[in-house]
ROGU-223689 format. One record per residue (C-alpha): residue in three letters; x, y, z. Coordinates in steps of 0.5 Angstrom, whole numbers, plus 500, padded with zeros to 3 digits. Layout:
! residues N
ALAXYZ/...
! end
This chain:
! residues 867
MET500499500/THR502507497/ASP502514496/ASP495515492/ALA495522489/GLU488524492/ASP493526498/ARG499527495/ASP501534497/ASP506534491/SER503532485/GLY497538484/GLN492534485/THR491535492/THR484536494/ALA482535487/THR479528489/GLU476530496/ASP474536493/ALA470533489/THR466528494/GLU464535499/THR463540494/PRO456539488/GLU459542481/SER454547479/ALA450546474/GLU452551469/THR459550470/PRO462545464/ALA466539466/PRO473539467/LEU477536460/SER479529462/VAL485525457/VAL484519455/GLY490514453/ILE488508448/ALA494504448/ALA493498442/SER498493438/ALA497487435/GLY490487433/GLY488493434/LEU486498429/GLU480494428/ALA478496435/THR481503436/SER476503429/LEU471500434/LEU471505439/VAL471511436/GLN466509432/ASN462510437/LEU464515440/SER460522442/GLY462529440/ASN459531447/VAL464528451/PRO468534455/ALA475529454/THR480529448/TYR484522446/VAL490519446/ILE492513440/ALA498509442/GLN499505436/HIS504500437/MET508501429/SER514499426/PRO518506427/THR521506420/HIS514504417/LYS511510415/SER503510419/LEU497511414/LEU493511422/THR491517423/SER489517415/LEU484510417/ILE482512424/SER479518421/ARG475515416/GLU471511423/THR469518425/LYS466525426/LEU470528431/PRO478531428/VAL484526429/VAL490530427/GLU497527428/LEU501529433/LYS506534432/GLY511537437/THR507540442/VAL500542443/THR495543448/PRO489537447/GLU483540446/ALA476537448/GLY474532442/THR481531438/ILE483524436/TYR491525438/VAL495519434/THR502518436/PRO506518429/PRO511512428/ASN517512433/SER515516438/ASP512517446/VAL508522448/ILE506524454/ALA503530458/ARG508535461/ASP505542463/GLY498540462/GLN500539453/LEU501533450/CYS509532448/LEU512527444/ALA518525446/GLU526521444/PRO523513445/PHE525510451/GLY529503454/HIS531498449/PRO531497442/ALA525491441/THR521496447/PRO513497444/LYS513504441/PRO510508442/SER510507449/ALA502505453/ASP505506460/ARG509512460/LEU503515456/PHE499512462/GLN504515469/SER504522465/LEU497523464/ALA496520471/ASP501526474/GLN499531470/PHE491530471/GLY489526477/GLU483524477/ARG481526470/SER486521466/VAL482515463/GLY486509460/ILE484504456/VAL487498454/LEU486495447/SER487489443/GLY494487443/THR501482446/GLY504483451/SER503487457/ASP504495455/GLY500499459/SER498494465/TYR504499469/GLY500505467/VAL494503469/GLN496503476/ALA498509477/ILE491512473/ARG488507479/GLU492510483/ALA491518481/GLY484516481/GLY482517473/ILE478511471/THR481505467/ILE478500462/ALA481494458/GLN477490453/GLU473485453/VAL479478453/ASP473475448/THR473481443/ALA480481443/LYS483479436/TYR489478442/ASP488478450/GLY495478451/MET495487454/PRO488487456/ALA488480460/SER495483463/ALA491489466/ILE487486468/ALA490481472/THR493487476/GLY487488480/CYS486496477/ILE482496471/ASP474499473/LEU471495467/THR472490462/LEU467491455/SER467491448/PRO470496444/GLU463498441/ARG460498447/ILE467502450/GLY465508444/GLN457507447/GLN458508455/PHE463512455/GLU459518455/ARG455515461/ILE461512464/LEU465519464/MET459524465/HIS457519472/PRO457524478/ARG461524483/ASN458526489/PHE454522492/ASP450524498/ASP449518501/LEU457518501/LYS456526506/ILE452522509/ILE457516511/ALA462521513/GLN457525519/HIS455517521/PRO461512522/THR457507525/LYS454507517/LEU460503514/SER460498519/ASP456493515/LEU460494509/LEU467494513/GLN464488516/ILE464484509/LEU471486508/LEU473484515/ALA470477513/ARG473476505/THR479479506/GLY481479514/VAL484486514/ASP480490519/PHE479498516/ARG476500521/GLY482505523/TYR482507515/LYS481515514/GLU473514512/THR475519507/THR480515504/VAL475509505/ASN468513502/ARG472516496/ARG474508495/ILE467507494/ALA466513491/ARG470511486/ARG468503485/MET460505485/THR462510478/ALA464504475/LEU458501477/GLN454506475/LEU451506482/GLU448512485/SER446509492/TYR451507497/ALA445502501/ASP445499494/TYR451498493/VAL452496500/ASP447489497/HIS451489491/CYS458486496/ARG453482500/THR452478494/ALA458478489/GLN465478492/GLU469480485/GLU467487487/VAL468486495/ASP475484491/ALA475489487/LEU474495493/TYR479491498/LYS483492492/ASP482499490/LEU482500499/LEU490498498/ILE493502492/SER500497492/VAL503502486/THR509506488/ARG516507484/PHE524507484/PHE527513488/ARG519515488/ASP520523491/PRO528523490/LEU530529494/GLN528524500/PHE533520497/GLU538523497/GLN537525503/LEU536517505/LYS543516501/ILE547521505/GLN545517513/ILE545511510/ASP553513508/GLU554513515/LEU549508518/VAL555503514/ALA562507516/ARG559507523/GLU557500524/GLY563496522/GLY562488519/ARG556488523/GLN549486518/LEU545491518/ARG539490518/VAL532493514/TRP525493514/VAL520496508/THR513497511/GLY507497505/CYS512494501/ALA508494494/THR510491488/GLY518493491/GLU520498488/GLU522503494/ALA524497497/TYR530495492/SER532502492/ILE533502498/ALA537496498/ILE541500491/LEU543505496/PHE546500502/ALA550496496/GLU552503494/ALA554505500/LEU558498501/GLY562499495/GLY557495489/PRO552490488/LYS558485489/ALA558488495/LEU552485498/LYS554478498/LYS561480503/ARG557485507/GLN551482509/VAL545486509/GLN538484510/ILE532487508/PHE525485511/ALA519488505/THR513486507/ASP504488505/ILE499485505/ASP496485497/ASP499478495/ARG498480488/ALA503487489/LEU508481493/ASP509475487/VAL511482483/ALA516484487/ARG519477488/ARG520477481/GLY523484482/VAL521484474/TYR517491471/PRO516494464/VAL522497461/SER517504463/ALA519504470/ALA527505469/GLN525512467/ASP525515474/ILE532511476/PRO538515475/SER542513469/HIS549511473/LEU543507477/LEU540504472/ALA547502468/ARG549498475/TYR543496477/PHE539493473/GLU538489466/ILE534491461/SER531486456/GLY526487450/ASN521491454/GLU522488462/LEU527491466/HIS530486470/VAL534488478/LEU540484478/ARG540477483/GLU546481488/LEU539486490/ARG533481490/ASP538475494/VAL538481500/THR531483499/LEU525478503/PHE519480500/SER513476506/ARG506478509/HIS506482514/ASN501486517/ILE502493520/PHE498493525/GLN496485526/ASP502482526/PRO508481530/PRO514486528/PHE521484527/ILE526487531/ASN533490533/LEU532494527/ASP537499524/LEU532503519/VAL524503518/SER521505512/ILE514507512/ARG512512507/ASN505514505/LEU502509509/LEU499513516/ILE496517513/TYR491512511/PHE490511519/GLU487515524/ALA489517530/PRO490512534/LEU492507529/GLN497511527/GLU499511534/ARG499504534/VAL503503528/LEU509508530/TYR509504538/ARG510497534/ILE517501530/HIS519503536/TYR520497538/ALA523494532/LEU528500531/ALA535498535/PRO537505539/GLN540510533/GLY535506529/MET533510523/LEU526512521/PHE523514514/LEU517517513/GLY512521507/THR512527504/SER506529509/GLU508524515/THR510526523/ALA512521528/GLY505524531/VAL505521539/LEU512519539/GLU515525537/ALA519526543/HIS522518543/PHE526520536/GLU529525534/PRO530527525/CYS536527523/HIS542532521/GLY538535514/SER533531514/GLU526533515/LYS523526514/ILE528521517/TYR527521525/ALA533517529/LYS532512535/ARG533516541/ARG539512545/THR536512551/SER528512549/ARG524507551/VAL516506551/THR513502556/ASN506500553/TYR508495548/ARG502490546/PHE504485540/PRO499485537/GLU492489540/MET488483539/SER481481543/SER478475545/GLY474477538/GLY481475534/TYR481468537/ARG475466535/GLN475469528/GLY468472529/VAL466473523/ALA465467518/GLU460469513/ALA461476509/GLY454481511/ASP455478519/ARG454484524/ALA458485529/PRO457484537/ALA455491540/LYS461495543/GLU460493551/SER459487550/THR466486546/ASP469491550/ALA467485557/GLU469480553/ASP476483552/GLY476485559/MET475478561/PHE480475556/GLU485478560/SER483477566/LEU483471565/MET491470561/LYS493474566/ALA491469572/VAL494463567/ALA500466565/PRO503471569/THR509470565/GLY509467559/PHE506469551/ILE502466545/ALA505463540/THR502460533/ARG503453532/GLY509455527/GLY513458533/ASP511465532/ILE510469538/LEU504474537/ARG504476544/ILE509477552/LEU505477558/GLY510479562/ASP518480563/ILE520474559/SER527477558/ALA531472562/PHE528466557/ILE531470550/GLU537472547/LEU539476543/ASN545476538/GLU546480532/SER546473526/GLY539471531/PRO532472528/LEU529478527/ALA522477527/MET518474534/ASN518467534/THR520462539/ARG527461536/LEU527467541/LEU529463547/ARG535460550/ARG537454546/PRO536449552/LEU527452552/ARG526452544/ASP525445543/GLU522444549/VAL517449547/MET515447540/SER515440542/LEU510442548/ILE506446542/ALA506440538/ILE503435543/SER498440546/LEU495442539/LYS494434537/GLY491433544/ARG487439544/SER489439552/GLN493442557/ARG501439557/SER507440561/SER514440560/ARG519437565/TRP522441570/LEU528443566/GLU535445569/PHE536452568/ASP539457573/LEU537465573/GLY539465580/ALA534466586/THR532460582/ASN535454578/ARG529450575/VAL524451569/ARG518449567/PHE512451561/ARG505449561/CYS500450553/PHE495451553/PRO490450546/MET487456544/SER484454538/SER477451538/SER471448534/THR469456530/SER476457528/LYS481456523/ALA488459528/ASP492455532/ASN495458537/CYS497456545/LEU498459551/ILE505458555/ALA506459562/ILE513459564/GLU513456571/THR520457575/ARG521454583/HIS528453586/VAL532447588/ASP537445592/VAL542441590/LYS546439597/LEU540438601/LEU538432596/GLU545430597/LYS546430603/GLN539426603/GLY542421601/LEU538414597/ASP537408600/SER540400597/ASP533399592/ASP532406591/ARG540407588/ALA538401584/TYR533404581/VAL537410580/GLU544407577/ARG538402572/MET535409570/GLU542412568/ALA545406565/ASP538405560/MET539413559/ARG546413557/SER544408552/THR539412550/GLN543417549/GLU549413544/ALA544411539/LEU540417539/GLN548419538/GLN548416533/THR541417529/VAL543425529/GLU550422526/GLU547419521/LEU542425520/GLN548430519/THR550425514/THR543424510/ASN543432510/GLU551433508/GLU549428501/LEU542432500/GLN546438500/SER551435495/VAL544434491/ASN541441492/GLU547444490/GLU548440484/MET541442482/GLN541449483/SER546450480/THR544446473/ASP538451476/GLU541457475/GLU544454468/LEU536453466/GLN534460468/ALA540463464/THR538460458/ASN530461459/GLU532469461/GLU536468453/LEU530465451/GLU526470454/THR528476451/SER529473444/ASN522471445/GLU520478447/GLU524481441/LEU520476436/GLN514478439/SER516485439/ALA517485430/ASN511481430/GLU506486433/GLU509491428/LEU509487423/ILE501485424/THR500492425/VAL503493418/ASN499488415/GLU492491418/GLU494497415/LEU497493408/GLN489490409/ILE485496408/ASN491498403/SER489493399/ALA482493400/GLU482499397/LEU486498391/GLN481492390/ALA476498389/VAL481503384/LEU483498380/ALA476496378/ASP474503377/LEU479503372/ASP478497369/ALA471500368/ILE474507365/LEU479503360/THR473499357/ASP468505356/VAL474510354/PRO473512347/PHE479511344/VAL486507344/VAL489507351/LEU496503353/ALA500503360/VAL506501361/ASP512500366/PRO519502365/ALA520495362/LEU516497356/MET512492359/VAL504493357/ARG499494364/ARG494495363/ALA490496355/SER484500354/ALA478496350/LEU480500344/ALA487498344/ARG485491345/GLN482492338/PHE486496335/PHE493492336/LYS490485336/ILE492484344/ALA488478346/GLU484477352/ILE489474357/PRO494475357/THR495483358/ILE501483363/GLY507482362/LEU506482354/HIS512487351/LEU511493346/SER516490341/GLN510485340/LEU504488339/THR502488332/ILE502494329/PRO498497323/GLU501499317/GLY504505317/PHE505505324/PRO512507327/SER514502332/LEU512504339/SER518501344/SER523506340/PRO518513342/ALA516509349/ALA524508351/GLU526515349/VAL520518354/PHE523515360/ASN530517359/LEU528524358/ARG523525363/GLN518529357/PRO512527354/LYS512526346/GLU507527342/PHE506525334/THR501526328/ILE500520324/ASP496520317/THR492514314/SER488514308/GLU483512313/ALA484517320/ASN489523321/TYR492521329/ARG495524335/LEU500518338/ALA501522345/PHE507517350/SER506521358/PRO510518363/TYR508519370/ALA510518376/ASP510517383/SER510521391/LYS518520390/SER518523383/ASP520517381/LEU518515374/THR513509375/GLY510508368/LEU507512361/THR501511357/ILE500511350/SER494514347/LEU491514339/ILE486518337/ASP483519331/GLN483527331/ARG478527324/ALA473522329/SER474527335/SER472533330/SER467530327/MET463529334/THR465536336/ASP461539330/ALA455535331/PRO449538332/ASP446537339/GLU440533339/THR435532345/PRO432525345/THR425524345/
! end
């Protein structure tokens, strides 16, 4: 989860959406201009034609077409599109101010971007095989410039261009539309855009055009949402549905943010009643998922807010210089698709001496989010090449590889960055961290939730650990526990003497364990009842386990009760998360075994008394209470820690009788035998493990080789795919041209059939191309073949000169030539006229033979009026 253009104070769109939901527009005020980006590739010409055929001229919008084309191909797209619509169609040149009702076409070998409210042509960015023009680059610039007035439409095409850009438009509050996959000739681009979860509507091209005015002009001011803002309890039903479906509680989110997201979804569905929307969510799980994704806004960029990253670089350089050779630990919360985490990894690599240094000196970066789809993207470390525009050129060359239209993060960065699902306000935090980045996330939370999250982060940071915030965020109630880093506005350091005592990880009530919400639409229990249950649950836990913790089946510690510091060990190579592995070595195995046995039998279990010197006591044992139930899917345990003191010397003085001594000796012998057998088993397991490790290393080596081969194949495939897209686009234009040419040829044949004189068309090689009906008779040309007959092969009437010599002379001199030929039967004018193409290259000539006597007699003949 990251920054939203609606809340950003540096985007130029700070209050656009908020105003839209709070101040109704006057009926007389003209609607602001929306800018619509249309992305298409293979098969896109047909889809674009169908779309523009149905566009209305009454919509306050301008349209920008980004159709992938060969950089060297002279495109006819502008003329082809102009035939399909009454709207003016213009090929972009230089910089223009967008006008309502105008369609702008991007020329070949150019990108188009929005800058300062204008549309500008730009040099293509990225690999030569990258699609041109770039839809991602266009969409991102529209989102930056026009915010909620930006619209992104993705039509037929192969590849994934546009998928990155629709996320930016979605983040900015704009509208995103994709062509229905079933209607696309090539479904790669629309399917990829839909897979991002950031598409509002999927329609056929015809319906996009037909519905576009309604979609764009649909009112965004909802009276129901104003009522919700005044009465927050009205949101409870919808938030309860979200909780049941996703497991994420949005009650701590700012109501204005939630209401804006609801308004977006209502606009996409063309619903005006909040009650209708809630009813729709009760029955349509896909809509709940769409709202959930809208609330997350899993979008970010590399080195977002460059000035802040320059300040962070200074602090990281100082941290690396100060901390010597120990491991550095970083936590990036709300990492979305990973760009910020990799940006921070690059800064550490630069401070250490380059990407290879990350292997020599360990840096561990934990990047977390609750959006699984975004985390999958982050783990792959593959982004559209348009993402590279945010990366400084010297860092782009060192830490990324461009393959086709994809940007690949180097393996060295991926190896030190661990992406994991983690809810910052529900799950236990990592600990002993040198840097925590929580940028543009707190702005979405109400004050109590902000405070709760900041307490967790304060606990997670090591002394002098750094906190990296967004442009609109502060340390809030914990400001006294942090101090601003020198020269850095949004980077804080935890004070050495800072200590906050009221930690609870997590803030879990009994309802959290009982999984109180089972189905969408269930109502939450009354607040008074919940508070009473929570109080009883707290009292019961403290009575059973004054000292202890709550742990999952896997050993993750959910909550600490009392002071367990004596049983925990921390070291530089130790784990970062709250886990039973934090327990001292003699205790951890005992606890995990006890948890497994207790959960399996669904009953309380106690460990044996273990020797553990704590000064006043020298024995410790654990009691495990399963907390799962028939209504809960979670397997958690309450672990109570008990201690006591045993006087060993007193036991030795008391002594044992002969029977007891024999029993003890026998038990000791059995124990030694068991220990020997166990040791042998352990050694065998170690040997087996070493063999398996060797096999695993060989498999990893093979896998790396296969991966390298696969990457090479992917690169070749992307280049072929790009070339194929260009060929398909060219082929579509050629098909249209071919149809037009066939029509022209049909017209020409009709003219030559009816023209009342002799006409020949010949090429520069003096081969006959076309002949009129009278020419066939005059020169005795057979009906078939006409084409392929040389002038010298024609049957020339007696008294006529050869046609070949004057025709060749005309081609050489590039000048027309005429002759007069008198015979006993007629007086002929023989004319040779060359013609050229658009490049002034001679492509042929016409030979015409006209009987001037017949022509004169026709001219002198009196007019006859038919009766």
